[in-house]
DRENDRENPA-291322 format. One record per residue (C-alpha): residue in one letter; x, y, z. Coordinates in steps of 0.25 Angstrom, whole numbers, always signed. Example, Ala and Ser with C-alpha at 12.3 -4.5 7.8 and 13.67 -1.06 7.14 Angstrom:
<nodes>
+---+-------+-------+-------+
: r :    c1 :    c2 :    c3 :
+---+-------+-------+-------+
: A :   +49 :   -18 :   +31 :
: S :   +55 :    -4 :   +29 :
+---+-------+-------+-------+
</nodes>
This chain:
<nodes>
+---+-------+-------+-------+
: r :    c1 :    c2 :    c3 :
+---+-------+-------+-------+
: M :   -78 :  -500 :   -84 :
: T :   -65 :  -492 :   -83 :
: G :   -58 :  -487 :   -71 :
: P :   -55 :  -472 :   -68 :
: A :   -46 :  -464 :   -77 :
: P :   -32 :  -464 :   -72 :
: T :   -28 :  -451 :   -65 :
: P :   -20 :  -442 :   -74 :
: P :    -6 :  -437 :   -70 :
: S :    -7 :  -424 :   -61 :
: V :    -7 :  -412 :   -70 :
: W :    +3 :  -405 :   -60 :
: R :   +14 :  -414 :   -64 :
: E :   +14 :  -407 :   -78 :
: G :   +24 :  -396 :   -78 :
: D :   +17 :  -389 :   -89 :
: F :    +4 :  -389 :   -82 :
: R :   +10 :  -383 :   -69 :
: R :   +16 :  -372 :   -78 :
: L :    +2 :  -370 :   -84 :
: W :    -5 :  -370 :   -71 :
: I :    +5 :  -360 :   -65 :
: G :    +4 :  -351 :   -77 :
: Q :   -11 :  -351 :   -78 :
: T :   -12 :  -349 :   -63 :
: T :    -3 :  -337 :   -62 :
: S :   -10 :  -331 :   -75 :
: Q :   -24 :  -332 :   -69 :
: L :   -19 :  -326 :   -56 :
: G :   -14 :  -314 :   -64 :
: T :   -27 :  -313 :   -72 :
: Q :   -36 :  -314 :   -60 :
: A :   -28 :  -303 :   -53 :
: A :   -29 :  -294 :   -66 :
: Q :   -44 :  -296 :   -66 :
: V :   -45 :  -289 :   -53 :
: I :   -34 :  -279 :   -54 :
: L :   -38 :  -273 :   -68 :
: P :   -52 :  -269 :   -64 :
: L :   -46 :  -264 :   -51 :
: I :   -36 :  -255 :   -59 :
: A :   -48 :  -249 :   -66 :
: V :   -56 :  -247 :   -53 :
: V :   -45 :  -243 :   -43 :
: A :   -34 :  -236 :   -52 :
: L :   -42 :  -230 :   -63 :
: S :   -55 :  -228 :   -56 :
: A :   -63 :  -235 :   -67 :
: D :   -78 :  -234 :   -67 :
: T :   -87 :  -246 :   -68 :
: E :   -89 :  -245 :   -83 :
: Q :   -73 :  -245 :   -85 :
: V :   -72 :  -257 :   -76 :
: G :   -82 :  -264 :   -84 :
: V :   -75 :  -261 :   -97 :
: L :   -62 :  -265 :   -91 :
: R :   -67 :  -279 :   -88 :
: A :   -74 :  -280 :  -101 :
: V :   -62 :  -277 :  -109 :
: Q :   -54 :  -287 :  -101 :
: Q :   -64 :  -298 :  -104 :
: A :   -67 :  -294 :  -119 :
: P :   -55 :  -302 :  -124 :
: I :   -63 :  -315 :  -120 :
: L :   -73 :  -311 :  -130 :
: L :   -64 :  -306 :  -140 :
: L :   -52 :  -316 :  -140 :
: S :   -57 :  -329 :  -133 :
: L :   -60 :  -337 :  -146 :
: F :   -47 :  -333 :  -153 :
: A :   -39 :  -336 :  -140 :
: G :   -45 :  -350 :  -141 :
: A :   -41 :  -352 :  -155 :
: G :   -27 :  -346 :  -153 :
: V :   -24 :  -355 :  -141 :
: D :   -28 :  -367 :  -149 :
: R :   -17 :  -364 :  -158 :
: R :    -6 :  -360 :  -149 :
: R :    +1 :  -365 :  -136 :
: S :    -8 :  -361 :  -125 :
: T :    +4 :  -358 :  -116 :
: D :    +9 :  -348 :  -126 :
: V :    -4 :  -341 :  -126 :
: M :    -4 :  -341 :  -111 :
: V :   +10 :  -335 :  -110 :
: L :    +7 :  -324 :  -120 :
: A :    -6 :  -320 :  -114 :
: D :    +1 :  -319 :  -100 :
: V :   +13 :  -311 :  -105 :
: G :    +3 :  -302 :  -112 :
: R :    -5 :  -300 :  -100 :
: T :    +7 :  -297 :   -91 :
: V :   +12 :  -286 :  -100 :
: V :    -2 :  -280 :  -101 :
: L :    -4 :  -280 :   -86 :
: A :   +10 :  -275 :   -83 :
: V :    +7 :  -262 :   -91 :
: V :    -4 :  -258 :   -82 :
: P :    +4 :  -254 :   -70 :
: V :   +14 :  -247 :   -79 :
: L :    +2 :  -238 :   -85 :
: Y :    -3 :  -235 :   -71 :
: L :   +11 :  -230 :   -66 :
: L :   +12 :  -222 :   -79 :
: G :    -2 :  -216 :   -76 :
: M :    -7 :  -221 :   -90 :
: L :   -16 :  -232 :   -85 :
: D :   -31 :  -229 :   -88 :
: I :   -44 :  -237 :   -90 :
: P :   -42 :  -239 :  -106 :
: L :   -28 :  -245 :  -104 :
: L :   -33 :  -254 :   -93 :
: V :   -44 :  -258 :  -102 :
: L :   -34 :  -262 :  -113 :
: V :   -26 :  -269 :  -102 :
: A :   -38 :  -277 :   -98 :
: F :   -41 :  -281 :  -113 :
: L :   -27 :  -286 :  -116 :
: V :   -26 :  -294 :  -103 :
: G :   -40 :  -300 :  -106 :
: A :   -36 :  -303 :  -120 :
: L :   -23 :  -311 :  -115 :
: T :   -31 :  -317 :  -104 :
: V :   -41 :  -323 :  -115 :
: Y :   -29 :  -330 :  -122 :
: F :   -23 :  -335 :  -109 :
: D :   -36 :  -341 :  -103 :
: V :   -39 :  -349 :  -116 :
: A :   -25 :  -354 :  -117 :
: Y :   -24 :  -359 :  -102 :
: Q :   -37 :  -366 :  -103 :
: T :   -32 :  -373 :  -116 :
: S :   -18 :  -376 :  -111 :
: L :   -21 :  -387 :  -101 :
: V :   -27 :  -396 :  -112 :
: R :   -14 :  -394 :  -120 :
: L :    -4 :  -396 :  -108 :
: V :   -10 :  -408 :  -100 :
: K :   -15 :  -422 :  -103 :
: R :   -30 :  -423 :  -105 :
: D :   -32 :  -431 :   -92 :
: Q :   -25 :  -420 :   -84 :
: L :   -35 :  -409 :   -89 :
: T :   -44 :  -410 :   -77 :
: Q :   -32 :  -408 :   -67 :
: G :   -26 :  -397 :   -75 :
: T :   -40 :  -389 :   -77 :
: S :   -42 :  -391 :   -62 :
: A :   -29 :  -385 :   -59 :
: L :   -30 :  -373 :   -68 :
: E :   -44 :  -370 :   -63 :
: A :   -40 :  -371 :   -49 :
: S :   -28 :  -361 :   -51 :
: R :   -37 :  -352 :   -59 :
: S :   -46 :  -352 :   -47 :
: A :   -35 :  -349 :   -37 :
: T :   -31 :  -337 :   -45 :
: Q :   -44 :  -331 :   -43 :
: I :   -40 :  -331 :   -28 :
: A :   -26 :  -325 :   -30 :
: G :   -28 :  -316 :   -42 :
: P :   -39 :  -306 :   -37 :
: A :   -33 :  -306 :   -23 :
: I :   -19 :  -302 :   -28 :
: G :   -25 :  -292 :   -37 :
: G :   -34 :  -286 :   -27 :
: A :   -23 :  -286 :   -16 :
: L :   -13 :  -279 :   -26 :
: V :   -23 :  -269 :   -30 :
: S :   -23 :  -265 :   -15 :
: L :    -8 :  -265 :   -13 :
: V :    -4 :  -258 :   -26 :
: T :   -12 :  -250 :   -36 :
: A :   -20 :  -259 :   -45 :
: P :   -12 :  -256 :   -58 :
: I :    +0 :  -261 :   -51 :
: A :    -7 :  -274 :   -46 :
: I :    -9 :  -279 :   -60 :
: L :    +6 :  -282 :   -60 :
: A :    +2 :  -295 :   -52 :
: S :    -6 :  -300 :   -64 :
: A :    +6 :  -298 :   -73 :
: F :   +15 :  -305 :   -63 :
: F :    +6 :  -318 :   -63 :
: L :    +4 :  -318 :   -78 :
: T :   +20 :  -318 :   -79 :
: L :   +21 :  -330 :   -70 :
: S :   +11 :  -337 :   -79 :
: V :   +19 :  -334 :   -91 :
: L :   +32 :  -340 :   -84 :
: S :   +24 :  -353 :   -81 :
: I :   +16 :  -355 :   -94 :
: R :   +28 :  -352 :  -103 :
: R :   +35 :  -364 :   -97 :
: I :   +25 :  -374 :  -102 :
: R :   +32 :  -383 :  -112 :
: R :   +22 :  -394 :  -116 :
: P :   +18 :  -393 :  -131 :
: E :    +3 :  -391 :  -133 :
: S :    -5 :  -399 :  -142 :
: M :   -13 :  -390 :  -151 :
: P :   -20 :  -392 :  -165 :
: R :   -12 :  -386 :  -177 :
: P :   -22 :  -375 :  -182 :
: A :   -23 :  -371 :  -196 :
: A :   -17 :  -357 :  -199 :
: G :   -26 :  -345 :  -201 :
: Q :   -37 :  -337 :  -195 :
: A :   -48 :  -347 :  -200 :
: R :   -42 :  -357 :  -191 :
: V :   -44 :  -348 :  -179 :
: W :   -59 :  -346 :  -182 :
: R :   -61 :  -360 :  -184 :
: Q :   -55 :  -364 :  -171 :
: I :   -64 :  -353 :  -164 :
: H :   -76 :  -359 :  -171 :
: E :   -73 :  -373 :  -166 :
: G :   -73 :  -368 :  -151 :
: L :   -85 :  -360 :  -153 :
: R :   -92 :  -372 :  -160 :
: L :   -90 :  -382 :  -149 :
: V :   -95 :  -372 :  -138 :
: V :  -107 :  -369 :  -146 :
: N :  -111 :  -383 :  -150 :
: D :  -109 :  -389 :  -137 :
: A :  -120 :  -386 :  -127 :
: S :  -112 :  -387 :  -114 :
: L :  -100 :  -378 :  -120 :
: R :  -111 :  -368 :  -125 :
: A :  -117 :  -368 :  -112 :
: V :  -104 :  -365 :  -105 :
: G :  -101 :  -354 :  -114 :
: I :  -115 :  -347 :  -112 :
: A :  -115 :  -349 :   -97 :
: S :  -101 :  -344 :   -96 :
: A :  -105 :  -331 :  -104 :
: L :  -117 :  -328 :   -95 :
: F :  -108 :  -329 :   -83 :
: Q :   -96 :  -322 :   -88 :
: F :  -105 :  -310 :   -93 :
: S :  -111 :  -309 :   -79 :
: F :   -99 :  -311 :   -71 :
: A :   -91 :  -301 :   -79 :
: A :  -102 :  -290 :   -75 :
: V :  -102 :  -295 :   -61 :
: M :   -87 :  -294 :   -59 :
: T :   -86 :  -280 :   -66 :
: I :   -96 :  -275 :   -56 :
: Y :   -90 :  -283 :   -44 :
: L :   -76 :  -277 :   -46 :
: L :   -82 :  -264 :   -44 :
: F :   -92 :  -268 :   -33 :
: L :   -81 :  -273 :   -24 :
: P :   -72 :  -260 :   -23 :
: R :   -83 :  -250 :   -26 :
: T :   -95 :  -254 :   -19 :
: L :   -90 :  -263 :    -8 :
: H :   -77 :  -255 :    -7 :
: L :   -67 :  -267 :    -7 :
: S :   -52 :  -265 :    -8 :
: G :   -44 :  -271 :   -19 :
: A :   -39 :  -282 :    -9 :
: A :   -54 :  -285 :    -5 :
: V :   -58 :  -286 :   -20 :
: G :   -47 :  -296 :   -22 :
: L :   -50 :  -304 :   -10 :
: V :   -65 :  -305 :   -14 :
: L :   -62 :  -309 :   -28 :
: A :   -51 :  -319 :   -24 :
: A :   -62 :  -326 :   -16 :
: M :   -67 :  -332 :   -29 :
: G :   -54 :  -340 :   -30 :
: P :   -55 :  -349 :   -18 :
: G :   -70 :  -352 :   -22 :
: A :   -65 :  -355 :   -36 :
: L :   -55 :  -365 :   -30 :
: V :   -66 :  -372 :   -22 :
: G :   -75 :  -372 :   -35 :
: S :   -64 :  -379 :   -42 :
: L :   -64 :  -390 :   -32 :
: L :   -79 :  -391 :   -32 :
: S :   -80 :  -391 :   -47 :
: A :   -72 :  -404 :   -48 :
: R :   -82 :  -412 :   -39 :
: L :   -96 :  -405 :   -41 :
: P :   -99 :  -408 :   -55 :
: R :   -96 :  -423 :   -54 :
: R :  -106 :  -424 :   -42 :
: Y :  -117 :  -414 :   -47 :
: G :  -115 :  -413 :   -62 :
: Y :  -108 :  -402 :   -70 :
: G :  -121 :  -395 :   -73 :
: A :  -127 :  -394 :   -59 :
: V :  -113 :  -389 :   -54 :
: L :  -112 :  -379 :   -65 :
: V :  -126 :  -373 :   -63 :
: S :  -126 :  -373 :   -48 :
: A :  -112 :  -367 :   -47 :
: A :  -115 :  -356 :   -56 :
: V :  -127 :  -352 :   -49 :
: L :  -120 :  -352 :   -35 :
: A :  -108 :  -344 :   -41 :
: D :  -117 :  -334 :   -47 :
: G :  -126 :  -333 :   -36 :
: V :  -116 :  -329 :   -25 :
: M :  -112 :  -317 :   -33 :
: L :  -126 :  -311 :   -30 :
: C :  -121 :  -309 :   -16 :
: V :  -111 :  -298 :   -20 :
: P :  -120 :  -286 :   -23 :
: A :  -126 :  -288 :    -9 :
: L :  -113 :  -285 :    -2 :
: R :  -109 :  -271 :    +4 :
: G :   -97 :  -265 :   +10 :
: S :   -83 :  -269 :   +11 :
: S :   -83 :  -277 :   +24 :
: A :   -76 :  -290 :   +27 :
: V :   -90 :  -296 :   +26 :
: T :   -92 :  -291 :   +12 :
: I :   -78 :  -296 :    +8 :
: G :   -81 :  -309 :   +14 :
: A :   -94 :  -310 :    +7 :
: L :   -88 :  -307 :    -6 :
: M :   -77 :  -317 :    -4 :
: A :   -88 :  -328 :    -1 :
: V :   -96 :  -324 :   -14 :
: N :   -83 :  -324 :   -23 :
: F :   -79 :  -338 :   -16 :
: L :   -92 :  -344 :   -19 :
: F :   -92 :  -338 :   -33 :
: G :   -79 :  -344 :   -35 :
: V :   -83 :  -358 :   -30 :
: F :   -95 :  -359 :   -39 :
: S :   -90 :  -352 :   -51 :
: Q :   -78 :  -361 :   -51 :
: V :   -86 :  -373 :   -51 :
: V :   -93 :  -368 :   -63 :
: D :   -80 :  -364 :   -70 :
: V :   -73 :  -378 :   -68 :
: T :   -86 :  -386 :   -71 :
: V :   -87 :  -378 :   -84 :
: V :   -73 :  -380 :   -88 :
: T :   -74 :  -395 :   -86 :
: V :   -86 :  -396 :   -94 :
: R :   -80 :  -388 :  -105 :
: Q :   -67 :  -396 :  -105 :
: A :   -75 :  -409 :  -106 :
: I :   -83 :  -404 :  -118 :
: T :   -72 :  -398 :  -126 :
: P :   -63 :  -406 :  -134 :
: I :   -48 :  -403 :  -131 :
: P :   -44 :  -398 :  -144 :
: I :   -54 :  -387 :  -143 :
: Q :   -53 :  -383 :  -129 :
: G :   -46 :  -370 :  -131 :
: R :   -56 :  -365 :  -141 :
: V :   -68 :  -369 :  -132 :
: V :   -62 :  -362 :  -120 :
: A :   -60 :  -350 :  -128 :
: T :   -74 :  -351 :  -134 :
: L :   -80 :  -352 :  -120 :
: N :   -72 :  -341 :  -115 :
: F :   -77 :  -332 :  -126 :
: V :   -92 :  -336 :  -124 :
: G :   -91 :  -337 :  -109 :
: M :   -83 :  -324 :  -107 :
: G :   -86 :  -316 :  -119 :
: L :   -97 :  -308 :  -112 :
: T :   -88 :  -304 :  -100 :
: P :   -84 :  -290 :  -106 :
: L :   -99 :  -287 :  -108 :
: G :  -102 :  -292 :   -94 :
: S :   -91 :  -283 :   -88 :
: L :   -96 :  -271 :   -96 :
: L :  -110 :  -274 :   -91 :
: G :  -105 :  -275 :   -77 :
: G :   -98 :  -261 :   -78 :
: Y :  -111 :  -255 :   -84 :
: L :  -120 :  -260 :   -74 :
: A :  -111 :  -256 :   -62 :
: G :  -111 :  -242 :   -67 :
: A :  -126 :  -242 :   -71 :
: L :  -132 :  -249 :   -59 :
: G :  -121 :  -249 :   -48 :
: L :  -112 :  -260 :   -43 :
: R :  -121 :  -267 :   -34 :
: T :  -133 :  -268 :   -43 :
: S :  -125 :  -272 :   -55 :
: L :  -117 :  -282 :   -47 :
: L :  -130 :  -289 :   -43 :
: L :  -136 :  -289 :   -57 :
: T :  -124 :  -295 :   -63 :
: A :  -123 :  -305 :   -52 :
: V :  -137 :  -309 :   -55 :
: A :  -133 :  -311 :   -70 :
: L :  -123 :  -321 :   -66 :
: A :  -135 :  -331 :   -65 :
: L :  -136 :  -331 :   -80 :
: S :  -125 :  -342 :   -81 :
: P :  -130 :  -352 :   -71 :
: V :  -145 :  -351 :   -77 :
: F :  -139 :  -354 :   -91 :
: M :  -131 :  -365 :   -86 :
: A :  -144 :  -371 :   -79 :
: L :  -151 :  -371 :   -92 :
: S :  -139 :  -376 :  -101 :
: P :  -133 :  -390 :  -104 :
: L :  -123 :  -387 :   -93 :
: A :  -133 :  -389 :   -82 :
: R :  -136 :  -403 :   -88 :
: L :  -121 :  -408 :   -86 :
: G :  -120 :  -420 :   -77 :
: K :  -109 :  -426 :   -69 :
: H :  -101 :  -430 :   -82 :
: L :   -95 :  -420 :   -91 :
: P :  -100 :  -419 :  -106 :
: D :   -93 :  -425 :  -117 :
: P :   -84 :  -417 :  -126 :
: A :   -91 :  -409 :  -137 :
: G :   -87 :  -410 :  -152 :
: G :   -76 :  -401 :  -157 :
: S :   -63 :  -401 :  -163 :
: G :   -50 :  -393 :  -162 :
+---+-------+-------+-------+
</nodes>
């Protein structure tokens, strides 16, 4: 009988990890703010209709479908920190152009759509790189600490990002408010570029054939492993429906409930504290009740609370409080699902292929989000905001229903063994 494993040294003692954490946190803060401000630029400054807002969100999400697999193969051949720095520099420049075009009277919906696409493309590369960088920068026995810290900071940015974005839109014009995102992305660059630890990476063969072979390895592992395959399908069902919900939701709050920009930011920011609570619960609940039971029940509760939103009316303090409560609970349970899924994925995936599996699951899980956004915009115009919001909120139930019927529901209190695969 062996004793407990020795406690690994604190990841916070690692200077390079602290720089990664600061850079990832500020980058996510800028990203979260931009996700609120860009649609508000279209709605408030450019008087976009429902279909145009749907197109804007779809174009911003389209690079997930178009570029994720290539991003995974690319990150596996380069320093992940270099990829993050280049992605943040690119997003800073693109976003800084928006207020210039606005002040010159040149900003219109087509240009804003182009900005959304470029920002979305660079975000794909940053997200794959940061999810891969931790494995390369810290020791294996520090991965749990590092993952928890990065997930907690990502949750915290869901509090501050929308709140900052909404508040700035109320204080200054929406196109000027986007400079806040550019500022946070610049801070990320300054921190990440100071990381000096060499990254351990396989030396790939040259040529395009190697890229496709790497992509195929990631796809093959996800397709062949029942649990990873279920993660991808469940994520796709959720992200498709959630993209439709959020497209309508961002129109429903200001146009049907007549909330101000600050109130919209406050309501959306309520997901952040919920996500922090969810991060704490996700470290304990699976060990007590089992990973499968926690995944299914948390998904049901997260999606169920969104059904309350279409019933709300008016812009009173009671309505705002109810919206904040719904978003808080959604943040709690959706974060439990997210962290539990990440833990299962990390346990199943061999370290040399982590980047490609992350990219593959991003591709499969979020590839349908552009179609979901387009559907949301179409339904909002055809059926009205309240009815379409109810229908898309009901569609969220597809994901927990699939989870309940998949191998994920049968996961017990112990994580599954690593799947086969090679990098």
